[in-house]
PDB file of N, CA, C and O in Angstrom:
ATOM      1  N   UNK A   1       0.925  -0.898   0.220  1.00  0.00           N
ATOM      2  CA  UNK A   1      -0.241   0.254   0.237  1.00  0.00           C
ATOM      3  C   UNK A   1       0.580   1.497   0.098  1.00  0.00           C
ATOM      4  O   UNK A   1       1.281   1.908   1.023  1.00  0.00           O
ATOM      5  N   UNK A   2       0.472   2.207  -1.282  1.00  0.00           N
ATOM      6  CA  UNK A   2       1.284   3.157  -0.926  1.00  0.00           C
ATOM      7  C   UNK A   2       0.787   4.720   0.228  1.00  0.00           C
ATOM      8  O   UNK A   2      -0.296   4.786   0.809  1.00  0.00           O
ATOM      9  N   UNK A   3       1.615   5.535   0.285  1.00  0.00           N
ATOM     10  CA  UNK A   3       1.043   6.159   1.482  1.00  0.00           C
ATOM     11  C   UNK A   3       0.662   7.449   1.045  1.00  0.00           C
ATOM     12  O   UNK A   3       1.192   7.514  -0.065  1.00  0.00           O
ATOM     13  N   UNK A   4       0.149   8.367   1.211  1.00  0.00           N
ATOM     14  CA  UNK A   4      -0.476  10.135   0.723  1.00  0.00           C
ATOM     15  C   UNK A   4       0.900  10.735   0.286  1.00  0.00           C
ATOM     16  O   UNK A   4       0.935  11.053  -0.903  1.00  0.00           O
ATOM     17  N   UNK A   5       2.338  11.012   1.195  1.00  0.00           N
ATOM     18  CA  UNK A   5       3.092  11.126   0.759  1.00  0.00           C
ATOM     19  C   UNK A   5       4.006  11.064  -0.479  1.00  0.00           C
ATOM     20  O   UNK A   5       4.553  11.989  -1.080  1.00  0.00           O
ATOM     21  N   UNK A   6       4.034   9.619  -0.727  1.00  0.00           N
ATOM     22  CA  UNK A   6       4.735   9.174  -2.621  1.00  0.00           C
ATOM     23  C   UNK A   6       3.351   8.986  -3.079  1.00  0.00           C
ATOM     24  O   UNK A   6       3.300   7.941  -3.728  1.00  0.00           O
ATOM     25  N   UNK A   7       2.617   9.359  -3.034  1.00  0.00           N
ATOM     26  CA  UNK A   7       1.689   9.423  -3.830  1.00  0.00           C
ATOM     27  C   UNK A   7       1.277  10.855  -4.493  1.00  0.00           C
ATOM     28  O   UNK A   7       0.649  11.066  -5.531  1.00  0.00           O
ATOM     29  N   UNK A   8       1.828  11.756  -3.567  1.00  0.00           N
ATOM     30  CA  UNK A   8       1.884  13.260  -3.648  1.00  0.00           C
ATOM     31  C   UNK A   8       3.743  13.595  -4.668  1.00  0.00           C
ATOM     32  O   UNK A   8       4.071  14.203  -5.687  1.00  0.00           O
ATOM     33  N   UNK A   9       4.525  12.697  -3.507  1.00  0.00           N
ATOM     34  CA  UNK A   9       5.777  12.956  -5.098  1.00  0.00           C
ATOM     35  C   UNK A   9       5.469  12.468  -6.344  1.00  0.00           C
ATOM     36  O   UNK A   9       5.360  13.289  -7.255  1.00  0.00           O
ATOM     37  N   UNK A  10       5.311  11.347  -6.561  1.00  0.00           N
ATOM     38  CA  UNK A  10       4.527  10.669  -7.665  1.00  0.00           C
ATOM     39  C   UNK A  10       3.974  11.786  -8.434  1.00  0.00           C
ATOM     40  O   UNK A  10       4.471  12.107  -9.514  1.00  0.00           O
ATOM     41  N   UNK A  11       3.398  12.132  -8.144  1.00  0.00           N
ATOM     42  CA  UNK A  11       2.043  13.103  -8.856  1.00  0.00           C
ATOM     43  C   UNK A  11       3.144  14.711  -9.123  1.00  0.00           C
ATOM     44  O   UNK A  11       2.984  15.379 -10.145  1.00  0.00           O
ATOM     45  N   UNK A  12       3.865  14.987  -8.384  1.00  0.00           N
ATOM     46  CA  UNK A  12       4.825  16.441  -8.173  1.00  0.00           C
ATOM     47  C   UNK A  12       5.743  15.864  -9.308  1.00  0.00           C
ATOM     48  O   UNK A  12       6.018  16.765 -10.101  1.00  0.00           O
ATOM     49  N   UNK A  13       6.410  14.450  -9.711  1.00  0.00           N
ATOM     50  CA  UNK A  13       7.439  14.495 -11.073  1.00  0.00           C
ATOM     51  C   UNK A  13       7.185  14.015 -11.920  1.00  0.00           C
ATOM     52  O   UNK A  13       8.026  13.578 -12.705  1.00  0.00           O
ATOM     53  N   UNK A  14       5.672  13.894 -12.117  1.00  0.00           N
ATOM     54  CA  UNK A  14       4.827  13.457 -13.254  1.00  0.00           C
ATOM     55  C   UNK A  14       4.256  14.938 -13.954  1.00  0.00           C
ATOM     56  O   UNK A  14       4.071  14.999 -15.169  1.00  0.00           O
ATOM     57  N   UNK A  15       4.079  15.754 -13.329  1.00  0.00           N
ATOM     58  CA  UNK A  15       3.276  17.127 -13.180  1.00  0.00           C
ATOM     59  C   UNK A  15       4.373  17.515 -13.628  1.00  0.00           C
ATOM     60  O   UNK A  15       4.166  17.946 -14.763  1.00  0.00           O
ATOM     61  N   UNK A  16       5.839  17.634 -13.255  1.00  0.00           N
ATOM     62  CA  UNK A  16       6.679  18.656 -13.697  1.00  0.00           C
ATOM     63  C   UNK A  16       7.196  18.256 -14.744  1.00  0.00           C
ATOM     64  O   UNK A  16       7.705  19.103 -15.478  1.00  0.00           O
ATOM     65  N   UNK A  17       7.225  16.788 -15.147  1.00  0.00           N
ATOM     66  CA  UNK A  17       7.624  16.544 -17.105  1.00  0.00           C
ATOM     67  C   UNK A  17       6.103  16.784 -17.576  1.00  0.00           C
ATOM     68  O   UNK A  17       6.029  16.836 -18.804  1.00  0.00           O
ATOM     69  N   UNK A  18       5.004  16.926 -16.986  1.00  0.00           N
ATOM     70  CA  UNK A  18       3.885  17.375 -18.251  1.00  0.00           C
ATOM     71  C   UNK A  18       4.170  18.485 -18.252  1.00  0.00           C
ATOM     72  O   UNK A  18       4.488  18.786 -19.403  1.00  0.00           O
ATOM     73  N   UNK A  19       4.270  19.595 -17.375  1.00  0.00           N
ATOM     74  CA  UNK A  19       4.120  21.100 -17.706  1.00  0.00           C
ATOM     75  C   UNK A  19       5.445  21.336 -18.501  1.00  0.00           C
ATOM     76  O   UNK A  19       5.408  22.303 -19.262  1.00  0.00           O
ATOM     77  N   UNK A  20       6.889  20.450 -18.446  1.00  0.00           N
ATOM     78  CA  UNK A  20       7.191  21.114 -19.294  1.00  0.00           C
ATOM     79  C   UNK A  20       7.044  20.797 -20.939  1.00  0.00           C
ATOM     80  O   UNK A  20       7.781  21.204 -21.837  1.00  0.00           O
ATOM     81  N   UNK A  21       5.756  19.869 -21.052  1.00  0.00           N
ATOM     82  CA  UNK A  21       5.493  19.691 -22.277  1.00  0.00           C
ATOM     83  C   UNK A  21       4.621  20.511 -22.839  1.00  0.00           C
ATOM     84  O   UNK A  21       4.289  20.507 -24.025  1.00  0.00           O
ATOM     85  N   UNK A  22       4.048  21.586 -21.561  1.00  0.00           N
ATOM     86  CA  UNK A  22       2.550  21.638 -21.778  1.00  0.00           C
ATOM     87  C   UNK A  22       1.488  21.624 -21.093  1.00  0.00           C
ATOM     88  O   UNK A  22       0.861  22.642 -20.798  1.00  0.00           O
ATOM     89  N   UNK A  23       1.228  20.665 -20.825  1.00  0.00           N
ATOM     90  CA  UNK A  23       0.217  20.049 -19.865  1.00  0.00           C
ATOM     91  C   UNK A  23       0.649  20.237 -18.687  1.00  0.00           C
ATOM     92  O   UNK A  23       1.759  20.366 -18.173  1.00  0.00           O
ATOM     93  N   UNK A  24      -1.056  20.227 -18.129  1.00  0.00           N
ATOM     94  CA  UNK A  24      -1.309  19.553 -17.037  1.00  0.00           C
ATOM     95  C   UNK A  24      -2.796  19.183 -16.418  1.00  0.00           C
ATOM     96  O   UNK A  24      -3.893  19.693 -16.645  1.00  0.00           O
ATOM     97  N   UNK A  25      -2.336  17.905 -15.393  1.00  0.00           N
ATOM     98  CA  UNK A  25      -2.958  17.253 -14.885  1.00  0.00           C
ATOM     99  C   UNK A  25      -3.813  17.713 -13.801  1.00  0.00           C
ATOM    100  O   UNK A  25      -3.349  17.835 -12.667  1.00  0.00           O
ATOM    101  N   UNK A  26      -5.064  17.986 -14.076  1.00  0.00           N
ATOM    102  CA  UNK A  26      -5.889  18.633 -12.698  1.00  0.00           C
ATOM    103  C   UNK A  26      -6.145  17.845 -12.003  1.00  0.00           C
ATOM    104  O   UNK A  26      -6.710  16.797 -12.315  1.00  0.00           O
ATOM    105  N   UNK A  27      -5.587  18.345 -10.280  1.00  0.00           N
ATOM    106  CA  UNK A  27      -5.615  17.540  -9.288  1.00  0.00           C
ATOM    107  C   UNK A  27      -7.376  16.959  -8.605  1.00  0.00           C
ATOM    108  O   UNK A  27      -7.737  16.017  -7.900  1.00  0.00           O
ATOM    109  N   UNK A  28      -8.075  18.101  -9.274  1.00  0.00           N
ATOM    110  CA  UNK A  28      -9.600  17.054  -8.751  1.00  0.00           C
ATOM    111  C   UNK A  28     -10.410  16.218  -9.769  1.00  0.00           C
ATOM    112  O   UNK A  28     -11.203  15.289  -9.616  1.00  0.00           O
ATOM    113  N   UNK A  29      -9.989  16.794 -10.744  1.00  0.00           N
ATOM    114  CA  UNK A  29     -10.653  16.162 -11.534  1.00  0.00           C
ATOM    115  C   UNK A  29      -9.951  14.855 -12.882  1.00  0.00           C
ATOM    116  O   UNK A  29     -10.590  13.942 -13.404  1.00  0.00           O
ATOM    117  N   UNK A  30      -8.324  15.269 -13.143  1.00  0.00           N
ATOM    118  CA  UNK A  30      -7.533  14.124 -13.215  1.00  0.00           C
ATOM    119  C   UNK A  30      -7.432  14.726 -15.287  1.00  0.00           C
ATOM    120  O   UNK A  30      -6.501  14.427 -16.035  1.00  0.00           O
ATOM    121  N   UNK A  31      -8.658  15.559 -15.680  1.00  0.00           N
ATOM    122  CA  UNK A  31      -8.559  15.890 -16.756  1.00  0.00           C
ATOM    123  C   UNK A  31      -7.225  16.625 -16.698  1.00  0.00           C
ATOM    124  O   UNK A  31      -6.782  17.438 -15.886  1.00  0.00           O
ATOM    125  N   UNK A  32      -6.436  15.788 -18.432  1.00  0.00           N
ATOM    126  CA  UNK A  32      -5.897  17.087 -18.699  1.00  0.00           C
ATOM    127  C   UNK A  32      -5.719  18.397 -19.393  1.00  0.00           C
ATOM    128  O   UNK A  32      -5.876  18.176 -20.593  1.00  0.00           O
ATOM    129  N   UNK A  33      -5.497  19.487 -19.217  1.00  0.00           N
ATOM    130  CA  UNK A  33      -5.182  20.650 -19.536  1.00  0.00           C
ATOM    131  C   UNK A  33      -4.269  21.287 -19.794  1.00  0.00           C
ATOM    132  O   UNK A  33      -3.327  21.065 -19.034  1.00  0.00           O
ATOM    133  N   UNK A  34      -3.987  22.384 -20.924  1.00  0.00           N
ATOM    134  CA  UNK A  34      -2.744  23.621 -21.393  1.00  0.00           C
ATOM    135  C   UNK A  34      -2.317  24.215 -20.026  1.00  0.00           C
ATOM    136  O   UNK A  34      -3.014  23.956 -19.045  1.00  0.00           O
ATOM    137  N   UNK A  35      -1.832  24.558 -19.969  1.00  0.00           N
ATOM    138  CA  UNK A  35      -0.980  25.748 -19.238  1.00  0.00           C
ATOM    139  C   UNK A  35      -2.126  26.868 -18.718  1.00  0.00           C
ATOM    140  O   UNK A  35      -2.590  27.047 -17.592  1.00  0.00           O
ATOM    141  N   UNK A  36      -2.373  27.498 -19.905  1.00  0.00           N
ATOM    142  CA  UNK A  36      -3.055  28.615 -20.252  1.00  0.00           C
ATOM    143  C   UNK A  36      -4.389  28.204 -19.893  1.00  0.00           C
ATOM    144  O   UNK A  36      -5.263  29.050 -19.703  1.00  0.00           O
ATOM    145  N   UNK A  37      -4.644  26.792 -19.771  1.00  0.00           N
ATOM    146  CA  UNK A  37      -5.944  26.353 -18.593  1.00  0.00           C
ATOM    147  C   UNK A  37      -6.097  26.387 -17.366  1.00  0.00           C
ATOM    148  O   UNK A  37      -7.191  26.030 -16.931  1.00  0.00           O
ATOM    149  N   UNK A  38      -5.440  26.662 -16.779  1.00  0.00           N
ATOM    150  CA  UNK A  38      -5.165  25.922 -15.581  1.00  0.00           C
ATOM    151  C   UNK A  38      -4.268  26.581 -14.793  1.00  0.00           C
ATOM    152  O   UNK A  38      -3.201  27.047 -15.194  1.00  0.00           O
ATOM    153  N   UNK A  39      -4.848  26.645 -13.241  1.00  0.00           N
ATOM    154  CA  UNK A  39      -4.373  27.534 -12.189  1.00  0.00           C
ATOM    155  C   UNK A  39      -3.026  26.810 -11.533  1.00  0.00           C
ATOM    156  O   UNK A  39      -3.432  25.868 -10.853  1.00  0.00           O
ATOM    157  N   UNK A  40      -1.998  26.871 -11.496  1.00  0.00           N
ATOM    158  CA  UNK A  40      -1.142  26.262 -11.183  1.00  0.00           C
ATOM    159  C   UNK A  40      -0.216  26.876  -9.768  1.00  0.00           C
ATOM    160  O   UNK A  40       0.151  28.038  -9.942  1.00  0.00           O
ATOM    161  N   UNK A  41       0.047  26.490  -8.919  1.00  0.00           N
ATOM    162  CA  UNK A  41       1.167  26.276  -7.413  1.00  0.00           C
ATOM    163  C   UNK A  41       2.519  26.145  -7.603  1.00  0.00           C
ATOM    164  O   UNK A  41       2.534  24.915  -7.559  1.00  0.00           O
ATOM    165  N   UNK A  42       3.549  26.415  -7.762  1.00  0.00           N
ATOM    166  CA  UNK A  42       5.038  26.233  -7.265  1.00  0.00           C
ATOM    167  C   UNK A  42       5.040  26.458  -6.176  1.00  0.00           C
ATOM    168  O   UNK A  42       4.255  27.048  -5.434  1.00  0.00           O
ATOM    169  N   UNK A  43       6.190  25.855  -6.011  1.00  0.00           N
ATOM    170  CA  UNK A  43       7.084  26.139  -4.680  1.00  0.00           C
ATOM    171  C   UNK A  43       8.360  26.261  -5.099  1.00  0.00           C
ATOM    172  O   UNK A  43       8.657  25.337  -5.856  1.00  0.00           O
ATOM    173  N   UNK A  44       9.140  26.946  -4.931  1.00  0.00           N
ATOM    174  CA  UNK A  44      11.040  26.647  -4.966  1.00  0.00           C
ATOM    175  C   UNK A  44      11.261  25.852  -5.969  1.00  0.00           C
ATOM    176  O   UNK A  44      12.117  24.968  -6.007  1.00  0.00           O
ATOM    177  N   UNK A  45      10.111  26.289  -7.229  1.00  0.00           N
ATOM    178  CA  UNK A  45      10.463  26.000  -8.790  1.00  0.00           C
ATOM    179  C   UNK A  45      10.227  24.375  -9.128  1.00  0.00           C
ATOM    180  O   UNK A  45      10.970  23.591  -9.717  1.00  0.00           O
ATOM    181  N   UNK A  46       8.913  24.175  -8.530  1.00  0.00           N
ATOM    182  CA  UNK A  46       8.282  22.593  -8.100  1.00  0.00           C
ATOM    183  C   UNK A  46       7.114  22.488  -7.964  1.00  0.00           C
ATOM    184  O   UNK A  46       6.748  22.368  -6.795  1.00  0.00           O
ATOM    185  N   UNK A  47       5.905  22.483  -9.168  1.00  0.00           N
ATOM    186  CA  UNK A  47       4.948  22.150  -9.408  1.00  0.00           C
ATOM    187  C   UNK A  47       4.494  21.896  -8.415  1.00  0.00           C
ATOM    188  O   UNK A  47       4.925  20.749  -8.298  1.00  0.00           O
ATOM    189  N   UNK A  48       3.741  22.131  -7.267  1.00  0.00           N
ATOM    190  CA  UNK A  48       3.189  21.426  -5.883  1.00  0.00           C
ATOM    191  C   UNK A  48       1.449  21.297  -6.076  1.00  0.00           C
ATOM    192  O   UNK A  48       0.907  20.518  -5.292  1.00  0.00           O
ATOM    193  N   UNK A  49       0.528  22.042  -7.108  1.00  0.00           N
ATOM    194  CA  UNK A  49      -0.806  21.935  -6.961  1.00  0.00           C
ATOM    195  C   UNK A  49      -1.080  22.216  -8.418  1.00  0.00           C
ATOM    196  O   UNK A  49      -0.428  23.096  -8.980  1.00  0.00           O
ATOM    197  N   UNK A  50      -2.205  21.377  -9.213  1.00  0.00           N
ATOM    198  CA  UNK A  50      -2.302  22.144 -10.270  1.00  0.00           C
ATOM    199  C   UNK A  50      -4.236  22.285 -10.547  1.00  0.00           C
ATOM    200  O   UNK A  50      -4.574  21.199 -11.019  1.00  0.00           O
ATOM    201  N   UNK A  51      -5.178  22.984 -10.440  1.00  0.00           N
ATOM    202  CA  UNK A  51      -6.243  22.991 -10.638  1.00  0.00           C
ATOM    203  C   UNK A  51      -6.948  23.000 -12.238  1.00  0.00           C
ATOM    204  O   UNK A  51      -6.098  23.424 -13.021  1.00  0.00           O
ATOM    205  N   UNK A  52      -8.174  22.678 -12.908  1.00  0.00           N
ATOM    206  CA  UNK A  52      -8.150  23.287 -14.239  1.00  0.00           C
ATOM    207  C   UNK A  52      -9.464  24.454 -14.472  1.00  0.00           C
ATOM    208  O   UNK A  52     -10.482  24.445 -13.780  1.00  0.00           O
ATOM    209  N   UNK A  53      -9.289  25.102 -15.207  1.00  0.00           N
ATOM    210  CA  UNK A  53     -10.427  26.325 -15.348  1.00  0.00           C
ATOM    211  C   UNK A  53     -11.705  26.009 -14.896  1.00  0.00           C
ATOM    212  O   UNK A  53     -12.370  26.558 -14.017  1.00  0.00           O
ATOM    213  N   UNK A  54     -12.101  24.560 -15.975  1.00  0.00           N
ATOM    214  CA  UNK A  54     -13.086  23.731 -15.216  1.00  0.00           C
ATOM    215  C   UNK A  54     -14.142  23.893 -13.259  1.00  0.00           C
ATOM    216  O   UNK A  54     -15.070  24.369 -12.605  1.00  0.00           O
ATOM    217  N   UNK A  55     -12.781  22.916 -13.326  1.00  0.00           N
ATOM    218  CA  UNK A  55     -12.987  23.048 -11.907  1.00  0.00           C
ATOM    219  C   UNK A  55     -13.088  24.123 -11.028  1.00  0.00           C
ATOM    220  O   UNK A  55     -14.076  24.329 -10.323  1.00  0.00           O
ATOM    221  N   UNK A  56     -11.890  24.949 -11.061  1.00  0.00           N
ATOM    222  CA  UNK A  56     -11.971  26.425 -10.309  1.00  0.00           C
ATOM    223  C   UNK A  56     -13.087  26.982 -10.739  1.00  0.00           C
ATOM    224  O   UNK A  56     -13.627  27.586  -9.812  1.00  0.00           O
ATOM    225  N   UNK A  57     -13.901  27.076 -12.109  1.00  0.00           N
ATOM    226  CA  UNK A  57     -15.002  27.818 -12.255  1.00  0.00           C
ATOM    227  C   UNK A  57     -16.324  27.549 -10.724  1.00  0.00           C
ATOM    228  O   UNK A  57     -17.127  28.312 -10.187  1.00  0.00           O
ATOM    229  N   UNK A  58     -16.015  26.326 -10.535  1.00  0.00           N
ATOM    230  CA  UNK A  58     -17.034  25.877  -9.865  1.00  0.00           C
ATOM    231  C   UNK A  58     -16.772  24.884  -8.035  1.00  0.00           C
ATOM    232  O   UNK A  58     -17.442  24.014  -7.480  1.00  0.00           O
ATOM    233  N   UNK A  59     -15.361  25.679  -7.612  1.00  0.00           N
ATOM    234  CA  UNK A  59     -15.192  25.794  -6.903  1.00  0.00           C
ATOM    235  C   UNK A  59     -14.674  26.333  -6.143  1.00  0.00           C
ATOM    236  O   UNK A  59     -13.781  27.026  -6.630  1.00  0.00           O
ATOM    237  N   UNK A  60     -14.777  26.426  -4.769  1.00  0.00           N
ATOM    238  CA  UNK A  60     -13.662  27.888  -4.480  1.00  0.00           C
ATOM    239  C   UNK A  60     -12.516  27.200  -3.395  1.00  0.00           C
ATOM    240  O   UNK A  60     -12.758  26.589  -2.355  1.00  0.00           O
ATOM    241  N   UNK A  61     -11.209  27.514  -3.999  1.00  0.00           N
ATOM    242  CA  UNK A  61     -10.366  26.741  -3.695  1.00  0.00           C
ATOM    243  C   UNK A  61      -9.273  28.163  -2.979  1.00  0.00           C
ATOM    244  O   UNK A  61      -8.904  29.273  -3.361  1.00  0.00           O
ATOM    245  N   UNK A  62      -9.085  27.269  -1.729  1.00  0.00           N
ATOM    246  CA  UNK A  62      -8.599  27.902  -1.094  1.00  0.00           C
ATOM    247  C   UNK A  62      -7.390  27.567  -1.086  1.00  0.00           C
ATOM    248  O   UNK A  62      -7.300  26.367  -1.346  1.00  0.00           O
ATOM    249  N   UNK A  63      -5.910  28.288  -0.826  1.00  0.00           N
ATOM    250  CA  UNK A  63      -4.638  28.184  -0.976  1.00  0.00           C
ATOM    251  C   UNK A  63      -3.968  28.883   0.483  1.00  0.00           C
ATOM    252  O   UNK A  63      -3.904  30.110   0.552  1.00  0.00           O
ATOM    253  N   UNK A  64      -3.433  27.948   1.739  1.00  0.00           N
ATOM    254  CA  UNK A  64      -2.901  28.553   2.936  1.00  0.00           C
ATOM    255  C   UNK A  64      -1.662  28.044   2.859  1.00  0.00           C
ATOM    256  O   UNK A  64      -1.478  26.856   2.591  1.00  0.00           O
ATOM    257  N   UNK A  65      -0.409  29.135   3.150  1.00  0.00           N
ATOM    258  CA  UNK A  65       1.046  28.468   3.313  1.00  0.00           C
ATOM    259  C   UNK A  65       0.532  27.823   5.056  1.00  0.00           C
ATOM    260  O   UNK A  65      -0.324  28.235   5.839  1.00  0.00           O
ATOM    261  N   UNK A  66       1.643  26.508   5.148  1.00  0.00           N
ATOM    262  CA  UNK A  66       2.243  26.275   6.724  1.00  0.00           C
ATOM    263  C   UNK A  66       3.789  26.249   6.645  1.00  0.00           C
ATOM    264  O   UNK A  66       4.726  26.584   5.920  1.00  0.00           O
ATOM    265  N   UNK A  67       3.385  25.422   8.272  1.00  0.00           N
ATOM    266  CA  UNK A  67       5.146  25.061   7.919  1.00  0.00           C
ATOM    267  C   UNK A  67       5.703  23.803   7.122  1.00  0.00           C
ATOM    268  O   UNK A  67       6.838  23.709   6.653  1.00  0.00           O
ATOM    269  N   UNK A  68       4.590  22.759   7.051  1.00  0.00           N
ATOM    270  CA  UNK A  68       4.781  21.693   6.123  1.00  0.00           C
ATOM    271  C   UNK A  68       4.811  22.023   4.726  1.00  0.00           C
ATOM    272  O   UNK A  68       5.586  21.410   3.991  1.00  0.00           O
ATOM    273  N   UNK A  69       4.206  22.742   4.362  1.00  0.00           N
ATOM    274  CA  UNK A  69       4.123  23.716   2.516  1.00  0.00           C
ATOM    275  C   UNK A  69       2.920  24.297   2.506  1.00  0.00           C
ATOM    276  O   UNK A  69       2.612  25.261   3.208  1.00  0.00           O
ATOM    277  N   UNK A  70       2.181  23.716   1.691  1.00  0.00           N
ATOM    278  CA  UNK A  70       0.625  24.412   1.324  1.00  0.00           C
ATOM    279  C   UNK A  70      -0.377  24.198   1.168  1.00  0.00           C
ATOM    280  O   UNK A  70      -0.643  23.863   0.013  1.00  0.00           O
ATOM    281  N   UNK A  71      -1.417  24.241   2.058  1.00  0.00           N
ATOM    282  CA  UNK A  71      -2.481  23.697   2.763  1.00  0.00           C
ATOM    283  C   UNK A  71      -3.510  23.846   1.180  1.00  0.00           C
ATOM    284  O   UNK A  71      -3.404  24.963   0.675  1.00  0.00           O
ATOM    285  N   UNK A  72      -4.397  22.906   0.445  1.00  0.00           N
ATOM    286  CA  UNK A  72      -5.282  23.735  -0.113  1.00  0.00           C
ATOM    287  C   UNK A  72      -6.362  22.957  -0.444  1.00  0.00           C
ATOM    288  O   UNK A  72      -6.217  21.764  -0.707  1.00  0.00           O
ATOM    289  N   UNK A  73      -7.735  23.660  -0.466  1.00  0.00           N
ATOM    290  CA  UNK A  73      -8.481  23.006   0.423  1.00  0.00           C
ATOM    291  C   UNK A  73     -10.100  23.324  -0.593  1.00  0.00           C
ATOM    292  O   UNK A  73     -10.578  24.459  -0.588  1.00  0.00           O
ATOM    293  N   UNK A  74     -10.455  22.724  -1.012  1.00  0.00           N
ATOM    294  CA  UNK A  74     -11.555  23.025  -2.370  1.00  0.00           C
ATOM    295  C   UNK A  74     -13.204  22.737  -2.414  1.00  0.00           C
ATOM    296  O   UNK A  74     -13.373  21.706  -3.066  1.00  0.00           O
ATOM    297  N   UNK A  75     -14.402  23.253  -1.977  1.00  0.00           N
ATOM    298  CA  UNK A  75     -15.565  23.284  -1.735  1.00  0.00           C
ATOM    299  C   UNK A  75     -16.660  23.727  -2.791  1.00  0.00           C
ATOM    300  O   UNK A  75     -16.773  24.918  -3.082  1.00  0.00           O
ATOM    301  N   UNK A  76     -17.204  23.072  -3.177  1.00  0.00           N
ATOM    302  CA  UNK A  76     -18.074  23.184  -4.447  1.00  0.00           C
ATOM    303  C   UNK A  76     -19.241  24.374  -3.898  1.00  0.00           C
ATOM    304  O   UNK A  76     -19.800  24.442  -2.804  1.00  0.00           O
ATOM    305  N   UNK A  77     -19.383  25.392  -5.275  1.00  0.00           N
ATOM    306  CA  UNK A  77     -20.199  26.437  -4.909  1.00  0.00           C
ATOM    307  C   UNK A  77     -21.455  26.229  -5.071  1.00  0.00           C
ATOM    308  O   UNK A  77     -22.303  26.928  -4.516  1.00  0.00           O
ATOM    309  N   UNK A  78     -21.803  25.003  -6.042  1.00  0.00           N
ATOM    310  CA  UNK A  78     -23.778  24.623  -5.436  1.00  0.00           C
ATOM    311  C   UNK A  78     -23.752  23.591  -5.234  1.00  0.00           C
ATOM    312  O   UNK A  78     -22.635  23.077  -5.287  1.00  0.00           O
ATOM    313  N   UNK A  79     -24.828  22.777  -4.922  1.00  0.00           N
ATOM    314  CA  UNK A  79     -24.814  21.353  -4.711  1.00  0.00           C
ATOM    315  C   UNK A  79     -24.912  20.791  -5.307  1.00  0.00           C
ATOM    316  O   UNK A  79     -25.725  21.009  -6.206  1.00  0.00           O
ATOM    317  N   UNK A  80     -24.083  19.505  -5.273  1.00  0.00           N
ATOM    318  CA  UNK A  80     -24.372  18.128  -6.520  1.00  0.00           C
ATOM    319  C   UNK A  80     -25.743  17.632  -6.627  1.00  0.00           C
ATOM    320  O   UNK A  80     -26.023  17.058  -5.575  1.00  0.00           O
ATOM    321  N   UNK A  81     -26.411  17.618  -7.196  1.00  0.00           N
ATOM    322  CA  UNK A  81     -27.279  16.975  -7.521  1.00  0.00           C
ATOM    323  C   UNK A  81     -27.561  15.814  -7.923  1.00  0.00           C
ATOM    324  O   UNK A  81     -27.770  15.964  -9.127  1.00  0.00           O
ATOM    325  N   UNK A  82     -27.787  14.065  -7.506  1.00  0.00           N
ATOM    326  CA  UNK A  82     -27.980  13.215  -8.023  1.00  0.00           C
ATOM    327  C   UNK A  82     -28.990  12.588  -8.259  1.00  0.00           C
ATOM    328  O   UNK A  82     -29.838  12.427  -7.381  1.00  0.00           O
ATOM    329  N   UNK A  83     -29.140  12.054  -9.595  1.00  0.00           N
ATOM    330  CA  UNK A  83     -30.061  11.222  -9.742  1.00  0.00           C
ATOM    331  C   UNK A  83     -31.322  12.582 -10.476  1.00  0.00           C
ATOM    332  O   UNK A  83     -30.987  13.358 -11.371  1.00  0.00           O
ATOM    333  N   UNK A  84     -32.328  12.571 -10.010  1.00  0.00           N
ATOM    334  CA  UNK A  84     -33.505  13.480 -10.191  1.00  0.00           C
ATOM    335  C   UNK A  84     -35.063  13.054 -10.544  1.00  0.00           C
ATOM    336  O   UNK A  84     -35.502  11.992 -10.103  1.00  0.00           O
ATOM    337  N   UNK A  85     -35.851  13.894 -11.325  1.00  0.00           N
ATOM    338  CA  UNK A  85     -36.975  13.510 -11.203  1.00  0.00           C
ATOM    339  C   UNK A  85     -37.254  12.698 -12.992  1.00  0.00           C
ATOM    340  O   UNK A  85     -36.373  12.936 -13.819  1.00  0.00           O
ATOM    341  N   UNK A  86     -38.257  11.956 -13.362  1.00  0.00           N
ATOM    342  CA  UNK A  86     -38.576  11.025 -13.729  1.00  0.00           C
ATOM    343  C   UNK A  86     -38.676  11.587 -15.368  1.00  0.00           C
ATOM    344  O   UNK A  86     -39.032  10.821 -16.263  1.00  0.00           O
TER     345      UNK A  86
END
């Protein structure tokens, strides 16, 4: 089983390679978008977070510095409706 820190490091390595090609994977929906359609956070020259414009448009994304790095939280602006009337 892989811990969260190892997953974060693997994502950061892949994101760094993708950024060099001009493509970033959104951390929320996992869709790949161009750098011009993605909000990114870099720390000491390393990509630490990315969210596509679609997800950023439907979520309030809060970024806060911490002693350990950067904390990122997101909350939907509207409720998610599952199902619906027939």
